[in-house]
C-alpha positions, 0 to 999 in steps of 0.5 A: 500500500502506498500512502500519499503524503498528508501535507497535501491539504486537499487529501487530509483525512482521506486515509483510514489508518485503522486499516493499516493497523489491522493489516499489520496485525494480520501480518503478525498473525501470518508470521505466527501461524507459519512459525508454529508448525516449524517449531513443533516439527523440530521436537524429538519424535518418539523412540523406536526400534528399527534400522531405518525410518522416515515420516513424511507429508503424503501430499507433498513428500516433505520429510518431517523426520528420517533416520538412515532413510537412504541406507539400502536394506532388504525390504521383503514384501514391500517389493510387491508395491512395485509389482502391483504398480507395474501390473496396473500400468500394463494390464487391466484388472479383469484380464484372466491370468493362466497360472504357469511356471514357478508361481505354484511352487513359491513358498512362504505366504501363498494362496495355493495357486494351481497350474492351469488355473485362470484367475483375474488380475484384480484377484491376484493383486488383492492376494499380493497386496492384502495377504502378501501372497508370493505365488500371486506376485509371481503369477502377475510377473509372468503374465506382464512379462509375457511368460518371463519373470526375468523380463518383468524384473527388468521392467521393475528396475527400469521403472525404479530408474524412472522414479529416481529410486537411486537406492533400489534394485530388484531381483524378485517380484515377491521380495524373498531374501536374495542377494542384491535385492534392496531399497531404502526407506526414502525410495519406499516412500516415493514408490508408495506415493506413486502407487497410491495415485492409482484408484484400484491400488488405493482400494486394495490396500485398504481391505482388511480381508475379503474373498477372491477366486476359488472361494479363497479368504484373504488375511490382512497382515496389516495389523493397524488396518485389520484390527482397526487399531489406528484411526484413519489408516489407509494402507499401505503394505507390510513385509517380513523376512529374516534379513529384512526384519519386520517392515511396513509403509503405513499411511493415515489420513486425518482432517485432510492431512495424509501422513506416511511412515516407513519403518524398516527392520523392526525386531518384532511384529508387535514392536513394528506396530507400536512404533508405526502408531507412535510415529504417525501420531507424532506426524499428525501432532506436529505438522499441519496446514493452516490457511492464514489468508482467506479470499472471502474475509475482509481484513481491512478497508481503505477509502479512495481519494478520487 
């Protein structure tokens, strides 16, 4: 605002300086609003027992806290986030997959696929993301890779490069322990945010169970979601192997804010759950968005001389 000097007699009394005072007060309020979140974020997060952690704003990717977030580590079934992302980018949910190759013989978590069985892509995705079924992940990899899991893994690494996941390298579509298969907490965060842009992915990772082809019932390994023990939880994926420990990327939404917490290498399943809940609480408690200026509010008025 530019004020004409008041030594011009014909303009005296025109300007309302109460408006200037109100604008100054608004400016101070704006500074206070913007300063408060920064001070809160600087506070120490809760203690946790994991080898790598990152907490971030889901909308912008802004990192609120991290520890060892760029150190490469085994990530177990968090790998299936990339498997699902690639599948959704190359196949339609209602396409039918004929099970063949190694898929039925993959152990650990499984939905017991049979050779020659025909099953929808959507059902396999649900099995891979909700129950973390390794045979479902292999069946999808073989289908998208046109019969070659190696080709699919090559696509996984190419997609990782496109997303800028510099600390990531894939060897398998399921995430079971093998040499040279790794990622970082930061890369898992970025990968998860990319996958959550897809509507079907978002719907599937919020499931607490369900039934798919062959009357198979799915069991959700995401305890925060399955037991409804954390308000606002919307996903995303769990993982566990001997080398990776108990790992998870969790996302929750409250009051229009989405917070992500990635935790790699917790010593136990229960410890992972406790630490994730506390990290998410810390994120919501120390970070938020404010609207310091609204277009429909009148903050000050000023008379015009002409």
